[in-house]
N, C-alpha and C positions, 0 to 999 in steps of 0.2 A: 786280270788276276781274279781268281775265284774268291767270292765273298765268303769269309769264314765266321763272321760274327755280326751281331746287330749293332749299329752305331748307337752311341749314348749322347744325349743332349741334356743341358742343365737349364731348367725353366727359369731359374733366378736371373739368367743372362737376359731373357726376354723382358723381365720386369725391372731390369737394372736402372733404367733411365739414361743409360749410355747408348747412343745411337749405333756406335761401332759394334758393341757387344750384342745389341738387339738384332742388328742386321746379320751378324755372323750366325746367330741362333736360327734366324728365319731361313737363311741359305742352307745351313746344315740339315734342318728339319725337312725342308722341301726336297733337297737332293736325296736324302734317305728314303723319302716316300716315293720318289720317282724310281729309285734303284731297287729297293727291297720291300717297301711298304710297312716296315716295322722300325721302331726305335725304342730304346729304354730311356726313361726320363727320370732325372733326379730333381730334388727340391720342388716337388709337386704339391706340397701342403698337407699330405696325409701323414699324420704323426705315427710314430711307432706304437704309442699307447692305444690309439684308435684302431690301428691295424690288428694289434694283438687281441684287443677286446672283441673285435668283430669275429676274428677266427675262432676265439673261445666260444662265443655265442653260437656260431655256425656249427661247430663240432658238437655242442650240446644239443642243438636241434636235430641233427642227423642221428644222434645216439638215442633219440626217443623211439619207442616201439612203433611198428608200422601202423597200427590202429590210430595212434595219436597223430602221427604225421599226416595220415590220410584225412583227418578232420580239416586240414588246411589245403586239400586238393579241391579246387572249385571247378566243377564241370562247366563247359561252354566258354571258358575264358582263354582257350588256346595256350594255357600255361603262362599267360601274361602277368598274373599275380599269384602268390602262394606257391604251393608244392606241386611238383610234377614227378611222379614215381619213376623208378628205375626202368630204363630201356624203352621209354615212350618216344623220345626224339631220335631221329636219324639224320645223317647228313644228306643233302640234296644228291640224288643219284645212287644212294645206298639204301638197301632194304633192312640190313641188320641194325637194330637199335643200339645206340651208344651205351657204353657201360657206365651210366651215371644217373643220379637223381639230383633234382635241384629245387631251389626256392627263389622266387623273384619278388623284388620290391620295385614299385613304379613311381611315377611322378605324383607329387602331392601339390595340387594347385590351390593357392590361397587367394589369388587376386583376379580370378576370371571364372565366375560361377558357371557360365555356359560350357567352358572347356572342362571344368572339374566334373561336370555331369557326363562328359563323353568318355573319360578315363575310368577304368574299373578302380574300385577302392582297394587300398592295400589291406592285406590279410594279417590280423594281429594274432600272434602266438601267445595264448594265455599262460602256458606253462613256463615261459621264459620272459619275464618282464623287461629284461635289458636287450632282448633280441631285436625288436623293431626299432628302438631308439638308436642302437649301434648301426643297424643297416641304413637308416635314413641319414645319420650323420656322415657316414662314408659316402652315401649317394650324393649329398650336397657338396662334399669336398671334391669328389672326382668330377662332378658336373662343372664346378668352377675351374678346375685345372683344364678340363676339356675345352671349355670356352676360351681360355687363353691360347691353347694350342691351335684352335680354329682361327683365332685372330692372326696368329703367325702364318697359318696356311693361306688365309685370305691375302695377306700382304705378299707372300711368295707368288701367288697367282695374279698379282697386279690389281687386286680388288681392294675396296676400302676395308680398313681394319675391322669395322663393325659389320661387315657383310653378313656374317652368320648370326649376329646377335638376336634379331627378331625371329629368326628361323629356329633357334634352339631354346629361346625363352619359353618355359613350360613345355618343353619338348617331350616326346613319348619315350624317354630313356628308361633303361632297365638296369638294375643291379642284380646280378644272378649269383647266388651262392651255390656252388656245385660240390657234390660229394661223389667221388669215384671210389666205390667200395672195394675191399680186397677181392681179388680174383680167385674163385674157389674151384673152378674146373676149366678145362681147355676152352678158350673163348672162340675157337674157329675163326670166322671172319670178323667178329666184333672187336673193336678197339675202344679205348676210353672215349675218344672223340675222333671219328673218321675225318679224312682230309676235307676241308671246307673253306669257304670265305665267309666273313661276317656280313650281315645285311646292312648295317647302320652307317653313320658317317665316320666315326672313329670308335675304337674300343680301348679302354684303359684297364689293364689287368695288374692287380697288385700281386707281388711275389707268391707263387703257388707253393704249397707245402712239400712238393716233391718234383723231381725232374720229369720230363715227358713231352713238353711243348716243342714242336719242330716246325720250321718254316721252309717253304720251297723257294729256292733262288731262281732268277731268270734262266740260269743254266740248267735248271731241273734237279739240282742237288738239294737234299734235305739237310738243314743245319739246326743244331739244338739252340734254343734260346736260354741263355744263362744270364740272369739278372741278379744284381745285388738284392738282398732282402728288402732294403728300403727304397728300391727303385720301382717304377711302374712301367710296364711294357705297353706301348701304344701303337696300334696298327690302323691302317686305312681300311674302311669298310666299303661294300659295294655301292652304297649311295654316293659316297665321295668320288669313287672311281667313275661312276656314271656321270656325275655332274662335271667332272674334269675330262670326260671323254678319253679315259685310260691314261691321262698324263700322270696322275697319282695312282699307285697300284694297290689294289685289294689282293693281298697275297694269300695263296693257299697255305693253310697250316693244319696241324693235327696234334692230338695228344696220344702218343703211343703207349702200349702196355709196358709196364716195367719188366726187367729181367725176371725170370721165373723165381729166383730166390727172394724177390721183393713182392711177389703176388699177394702176400698176406698183409700188405700195408694199404691203408686208405690214402687217397689224395684229395685235397681240398683246393678249390680255386674260386676266386671271386672277381669275375670281369664286370666292368661297367660299360654297357652298350649305349653310346651317346646317339640318340635319335633326334631328328628335328620334329616340329609339329607336322601333322599329317598333310597339311595343304602345301608344304614346301614344294616348289617346282624343281624337279630334277633334270629339266631340259639342259643338255650339254651347254656349258659356257661358250659363248662365241669365240672368246680368245683361245679356247682349247681345240677349236675346229680349224684345221688347215688343209692345204692340198696334200701334205704328207700324212696327215692324221684326219681323214674325213670322219664325219659324224657316225658314231658306232651304235647309238641307242635311240629308240623311239621316245617321244616325250611322255612323261609320267609324273604323278605326284609321289611324294614319299609314302603316303598312306596306301596308295594303290600298289606300290612296289612291295611294301611290307606284307600286305595281304597275300600277294602272289607267292612270296617266299615262305610264309608260314604254312601255306598249303603244301609247298614242295617238301618241307622237312617234317611233315606229319603231325604238326601241332594244331592244324585247323582242318 
């Protein structure tokens, strides 16, 4: 039967302390990631007040004039912190720039001076005193929820529950606030975000302010992602697909342009890209390599893979 929608899981089931409920959650999450690579997650810890405050701050930032926004564009950082202007990033294999601008928050390391030196500093927006605190609060909340989901994934794969813990502690994760401005002329080949897969382990996306996100099924059909406002959409990225030798799927997705009557509207979206530390080994897990599923990937660290992909999408 053709898949028509994205499965939903409740993270409180995993935390419940009831082994039956916990195992049911692990199985549902793992099967969804094998089948479609996407789920919507409820009870993830991100409050309505935090989500609404962050969206308000993000909308205020993108409403600033171009000159002010460009103060926070830092050359040479490949967009890893601060502002990236409209049309600069494109999907792998596409030349047309995506119809978006964005601002990125990164890891703030407090307990490892050596690692803190390796990561670029976050960019503070002087005009909006609540912008950075709201962004970092959401960052830490989604990082914690992502850690729990990776515990469940580890158990599904027959690994210790703590398998990912040291790999994501102080990881190179990114919270990206995206603005897709109103479309003012015929966009030709450009779309708000061309079909692509994410680079990282998993992505957590809080409800976007307008429709448009679509996912490609195994059968090759595009289905719309419709999530409740208080849910978070969580998908597998290429690093996790690589580690599991394609057992868990990094699914192609896109953000399509709205119908012409809605071209005059902005769309805001705030994904959290959960990355490990750069030295994480992405060598395919032995348990995921079989005669039916021979090893698909060369050995590589997360840092090497990220560098390769940033070049492919035009940010480096």
